[in-house]
C-alpha positions as CSV (number, residue, x, y, z in Angstrom):
1,M,-19.1,-2.0,-31.0
2,I,-20.9,-3.7,-33.6
3,I,-24.6,-2.2,-34.3
4,K,-26.8,-3.6,-37.0
5,N,-30.4,-2.5,-35.8
6,I,-31.6,1.0,-34.9
7,F,-34.7,1.3,-32.9
8,W,-36.1,4.8,-33.4
9,D,-38.8,6.5,-31.0
10,V,-40.9,8.6,-33.1
11,D,-42.1,11.6,-30.9
12,G,-39.0,13.8,-30.3
13,V,-36.8,11.8,-32.0
14,L,-38.0,11.7,-35.8
15,A,-41.0,14.1,-35.4
16,N,-41.6,17.3,-33.8
17,L,-43.9,16.4,-30.9
18,N,-43.5,19.8,-29.2
19,Y,-44.8,21.6,-32.5
20,A,-47.9,19.4,-32.0
21,Y,-48.2,20.2,-28.4
22,Y,-47.7,23.9,-28.9
23,N,-50.5,24.1,-31.5
24,F,-52.8,22.2,-29.6
25,L,-52.3,24.5,-26.7
26,T,-52.7,27.6,-28.2
27,K,-55.6,26.5,-31.1
28,H,-57.6,23.9,-29.2
29,P,-61.0,25.7,-28.8
30,K,-61.2,24.3,-25.2
31,Y,-57.4,25.6,-23.9
32,A,-57.2,28.5,-26.3
33,P,-58.5,30.9,-24.3
34,T,-56.0,30.0,-21.8
35,Y,-52.9,29.5,-23.4
36,G,-53.5,31.1,-26.8
37,K,-51.2,33.6,-26.4
38,I,-48.1,31.5,-24.8
39,K,-45.0,31.9,-26.7
40,W,-42.7,28.8,-27.9
41,E,-40.2,29.2,-25.2
42,D,-42.9,29.2,-22.7
43,L,-43.9,25.5,-23.5
44,P,-41.8,24.1,-19.8
45,K,-44.0,26.5,-18.1
46,V,-47.1,25.2,-19.2
47,L,-45.6,21.7,-18.9
48,P,-43.1,21.4,-16.3
49,I,-40.9,18.7,-17.2
50,N,-40.7,15.8,-14.8
51,P,-36.9,14.6,-14.2
52,K,-37.9,10.9,-15.4
53,Y,-39.2,12.2,-18.8
54,G,-36.5,14.7,-19.1
55,A,-38.6,16.0,-22.0
56,L,-42.2,18.0,-22.5
57,E,-45.1,15.8,-21.7
58,L,-49.1,16.7,-21.6
59,K,-49.2,14.3,-18.6
60,T,-46.9,16.5,-16.4
61,H,-49.4,19.8,-16.2
62,P,-50.3,20.0,-12.3
63,E,-53.6,20.0,-12.9
64,L,-55.0,19.0,-16.1
65,G,-52.5,16.6,-17.2
66,T,-55.2,13.5,-17.6
67,E,-57.6,15.8,-19.4
68,L,-54.8,17.5,-21.8
69,D,-53.4,14.0,-23.0
70,Y,-56.9,12.8,-23.6
71,D,-57.7,15.4,-25.6
72,F,-54.7,15.5,-27.6
73,C,-55.1,11.9,-28.4
74,H,-58.7,12.5,-29.4
75,S,-58.3,15.3,-31.8
76,P,-56.7,14.2,-34.9
77,E,-56.3,17.7,-36.5
78,F,-53.6,18.3,-33.4
79,F,-52.5,14.7,-32.7
80,C,-51.3,14.2,-36.3
81,N,-49.8,17.6,-36.7
82,R,-46.2,16.4,-35.8
83,P,-43.8,17.2,-38.8
84,L,-40.7,15.0,-39.3
85,Y,-37.5,16.6,-38.2
86,P,-35.1,17.9,-41.1
87,H,-33.1,15.3,-42.9
88,V,-35.0,12.4,-41.4
89,I,-36.1,10.3,-44.4
90,D,-32.9,11.0,-46.3
91,V,-30.8,9.6,-43.2
92,L,-33.1,6.8,-43.0
93,K,-32.3,5.7,-46.5
94,E,-28.8,6.1,-46.0
95,L,-28.6,4.1,-43.1
96,H,-30.7,1.2,-45.1
97,Q,-28.3,1.3,-47.9
98,N,-25.5,0.7,-45.7
99,G,-27.2,-2.4,-44.1
100,Y,-28.7,-1.4,-40.9
101,R,-32.2,-2.8,-40.0
102,Q,-34.4,-0.1,-38.8
103,F,-37.3,-0.1,-36.7
104,T,-39.7,2.6,-35.0
105,M,-40.6,2.0,-31.5
106,S,-43.6,4.3,-30.6
107,A,-45.8,4.4,-27.2
108,T,-49.5,5.1,-27.6
109,F,-53.0,5.3,-26.8
110,D,-54.5,3.4,-29.7
111,V,-52.0,1.2,-31.6
112,E,-54.0,0.6,-34.7
113,T,-54.5,4.9,-35.1
114,K,-50.9,5.4,-34.6
115,K,-49.7,2.7,-36.8
116,K,-52.0,4.1,-39.3
117,F,-51.0,7.8,-39.0
118,L,-47.4,6.6,-38.7
119,N,-47.3,4.8,-42.5
120,Q,-48.5,8.0,-43.5
121,L,-46.2,10.0,-41.9
122,L,-43.2,7.7,-42.8
123,G,-44.7,6.5,-46.1
124,E,-41.3,6.9,-47.9
125,V,-39.4,4.7,-46.3
126,T,-41.9,1.9,-45.0
127,D,-40.8,-0.2,-47.9
128,F,-37.6,-1.0,-45.3
129,L,-38.7,0.6,-41.7
130,T,-40.6,-1.6,-39.6
131,I,-43.2,0.3,-37.4
132,E,-43.7,-1.0,-34.1
133,C,-46.3,0.5,-31.4
134,V,-47.0,-0.3,-28.0
135,Q,-49.9,0.4,-25.9
136,H,-48.8,2.7,-23.0
137,G,-49.9,2.0,-19.3
138,K,-50.3,4.4,-16.7
139,F,-48.2,7.4,-16.5
140,M,-44.5,6.6,-16.4
141,H,-45.0,3.3,-14.2
142,D,-44.9,0.4,-16.5
143,T,-42.0,-1.8,-18.8
144,A,-44.3,-1.5,-21.9
145,K,-41.1,-0.3,-24.0
146,E,-38.8,-2.8,-22.6
147,D,-41.3,-5.6,-23.1
148,M,-42.0,-4.6,-26.7
149,L,-38.1,-4.3,-27.4
150,K,-37.5,-7.8,-25.7
151,D,-40.6,-9.4,-27.9
152,C,-39.2,-7.5,-30.9
153,Y,-35.7,-9.3,-30.3
154,K,-37.6,-12.4,-30.7
155,R,-39.6,-11.9,-33.6
156,Y,-37.1,-10.7,-36.0
157,G,-34.2,-12.6,-34.6
158,I,-32.3,-9.4,-33.0
159,V,-29.0,-9.7,-31.0
160,P,-29.9,-7.1,-28.6
161,E,-26.5,-6.1,-28.1
162,E,-26.0,-5.2,-31.7
163,T,-29.2,-2.7,-31.3
164,V,-29.3,0.8,-30.6
165,L,-32.5,2.4,-29.3
166,V,-32.5,6.2,-30.2
167,D,-35.0,7.9,-27.4
168,D,-35.5,11.7,-25.9
169,R,-37.2,10.3,-22.8
170,I,-34.9,9.6,-19.8
171,Y,-36.7,6.7,-18.8
172,N,-37.0,4.9,-21.7
173,Q,-33.2,4.9,-21.8
174,Q,-33.6,2.7,-18.8
175,A,-35.8,0.5,-21.2
176,A,-33.2,0.3,-23.6
177,I,-30.3,-0.9,-20.9
178,G,-32.9,-3.3,-19.4
179,S,-33.7,-5.0,-22.9
180,G,-30.0,-5.2,-23.1
181,A,-29.5,-2.8,-26.1
182,H,-27.4,0.3,-26.4
183,P,-29.1,3.7,-25.3
184,V,-28.6,6.9,-27.3
185,R,-30.4,10.3,-26.1
186,M,-31.6,12.9,-28.6
187,R,-31.9,16.4,-27.1
188,C,-33.9,19.0,-28.3
189,Q,-34.4,22.7,-26.9
190,F,-36.8,21.6,-24.1
191,T,-34.9,18.5,-22.9
192,T,-33.1,18.4,-19.7
193,D,-29.9,16.9,-18.5
194,L,-29.3,13.2,-18.0
195,P,-29.0,12.2,-14.1
196,D,-25.6,11.5,-12.9
197,E,-25.9,7.7,-13.2
198,L,-26.8,7.8,-16.6
199,K,-24.7,10.5,-17.9
200,W,-22.4,7.7,-19.8
201,I,-25.1,7.7,-22.4
202,P,-24.2,9.5,-25.8
203,E,-26.3,12.3,-26.5
204,V,-27.0,13.8,-29.8
205,K,-28.8,16.7,-31.3
206,D,-30.5,15.4,-34.4
207,V,-30.6,12.2,-36.7
208,V,-27.8,13.6,-38.8
209,D,-25.8,13.9,-35.5
210,F,-26.8,10.6,-34.8
211,K,-25.6,8.9,-37.8
212,N,-22.2,10.4,-37.7
213,W,-21.9,9.3,-34.1
214,L,-22.8,6.0,-35.2
215,Y,-20.2,5.7,-38.0
216,Q,-17.7,6.9,-35.6
217,N,-18.2,4.6,-32.7
218,T,-19.5,1.8,-34.0
219,S,-19.2,-0.9,-37.1
220,R,-21.5,-3.5,-38.5
221,E,-18.7,-6.4,-38.2
């Protein structure tokens, strides 16, 4: 399998969105009275994981989903407090040196705000990393990410079959497949298993694990 292009999801793959969620729930003045004493491992109890997501998401809270998501997105002190996972910068630099074209693909409520944040977060690699953001639609019932991938293929002259999307959310594996790219699933402490029909998708535990998978299972020629 020839792979020349890598699209990285940001939240849950390059940056620790769960860290941001935990701090938001436990420290935001509006929600700290209720969730201020929850433990890290209790996050899935507060945010039940929807099978189509397969990862933590504020919108899945049974009563406050829309409200939590709105307040999080409009609280920069929590929204922007999502550190990069270990070794992200080193891995991206190494892959660049080895000739891979790299992009981020991030869904967001405000494209300009998210792009500004990502340019700061990933400032060490923006000389070669192309940052793309897409406006997300209602809950998970839209094709925004698939449409954006296809748009990028046209704009950057990318061959879909030579492209991989690294993403933690299950429904975005479908976006990769629908766009003609190869999906790779990133796992973390709170991600759930793929459904039976998608169990063929490779899964990795972090960016270093992905790099090793890439070198062992694909080539650039």
